[in-house]
C-alpha positions in Angstrom: -11.8 -47.5 -17.9 -15.1 -46.3 -19.1 -15.8 -42.8 -20.3 -17.9 -42.1 -17.2 -15.0 -43.0 -14.8 -12.5 -40.9 -16.8 -14.8 -37.9 -16.9 -15.5 -38.1 -13.2 -11.7 -38.2 -12.5 -11.1 -35.2 -14.7 -13.9 -33.3 -13.1 -12.7 -34.2 -9.6 -9.2 -33.1 -10.5 -10.5 -29.8 -11.9 -12.5 -29.2 -8.8 -9.3 -29.3 -6.7 -7.4 -26.7 -8.8 -9.3 -23.7 -7.6 -9.0 -24.4 -3.9 -5.3 -25.2 -4.2 -4.7 -21.9 -6.1 -6.4 -20.0 -3.3 -4.3 -21.7 -0.7 -1.1 -21.0 -2.6 -2.1 -17.4 -3.0 -2.8 -17.1 0.7 0.6 -18.5 1.5 2.3 -16.0 -0.8 0.3 -13.1 0.6 1.0 -14.2 4.1 4.7 -14.3 3.5 4.6 -10.9 1.8 2.7 -9.2 4.6 4.2 -10.9 7.6 7.8 -12.0 6.9 9.0 -9.1 4.8 8.4 -6.2 7.3 9.8 -8.3 10.1 13.0 -8.9 8.1 13.6 -5.2 7.8 13.1 -4.5 11.6 15.7 -7.1 12.6 18.8 -5.3 14.1 21.4 -7.9 13.1 20.2 -8.2 9.5 21.7 -5.7 7.0 19.5 -4.4 4.2 21.4 -6.2 1.3 21.1 -9.5 3.2 17.4 -8.9 3.9 16.8 -8.2 0.2 18.7 -11.3 -0.8 16.6 -13.4 1.6 13.5 -11.8 0.1 14.6 -12.7 -3.4 15.3 -16.3 -2.5 12.0 -16.6 -0.6 9.8 -15.3 -3.4 11.8 -17.2 -6.0 11.1 -20.4 -4.1 7.4 -19.6 -3.9 7.0 -18.5 -7.6 
């Protein structure tokens, strides 16, 4: 490959990093503000179980 093609590929990949980071941050914030409060209002879910689910959820997202 020529240098021009390689440079264009690197620039194209770098241009995708910022939007993907914003999408990922939006997913994490969405889970934080929507799912977490709902967990603690569920009648059949005890607090230790809700905390354990929260830890597992955010560990998977981090």
